[in-house]
Residue, then its C-alpha position, 0 to 999 in steps of 0.5 A: x306750217x301754214x301754206x297759202x296759194x295765189x293763181x295768176x294769170x300772166x299779162x303782156x307786161x310780166x313779158x319781156x321781148x322773148x314773150x316769157x315772164x321776164x324773171x324780175x316780175x317773179x320776184x314781185x310775185x313772190x313779195x305779194x304771195x308772202x304778204x298774202x300768206x301773213x293775211x292768211x295767218x293773221x287776218x290782216x293786209x300788210x298795211x295793217x300788220x305794220x300799223x298794228x305791230x309798230x314794224x317797218x316790214x319784213x324785206x328779203x335778205x337773201x333769195x335763191x331761184x331754180x327756173x325750169x319751165x318758162x311762162x308766156x302771156x295768157x298763161x295761168x300759174x298757181x304760186x304755192x308759198x310756204x314758211x319752211x323756218x321760223x326763227x326769233x326774227x327771221x323766216x325762210x319762204x319757199x315758193x313753188x311756181x305750178x304750170x298745171x301739174x309741172x314745177x315750173x319755179x322753185x324759189x326761196x327767200x330769207x326775210x327778217x321782220x325789222x323795226x326803225x332802229x332805235x338809234x337813228x329812225x332813217x335805219x332799219x333793225x331787226x326785231x322778234x316776230x311777235x308771238x301771236x303771228x309766230x302762232x299763226x303762221x304756225x297754223 
């Protein structure tokens, strides 16, 4: 499967009073990395994907993370993102946060490709990932 990488400089605002990255900030980074993977695969930004394929997005329905090495203000990290499983309407993502050559965090996500619910547009419902998107993600 396709992989993308993103280098991030840890900013002051990413950190908690202890001076290390406040863990929810990583999940924002992971979300951006997932969108970046789709951009690399399709050439389309998330807003363009939504317009082209008439869907709402790909919300996370499950996540897990193992934190091994903390990062602090000024550190540089690299997040390697790949899809590990691709289903009809869902996909699993693996994010590996590298600090130098050391694995700092390993996180997994399950996300679902969703559109507006046909009976109630205020709700969402899973829908199949378009075949051309699947092909692009497979590389």
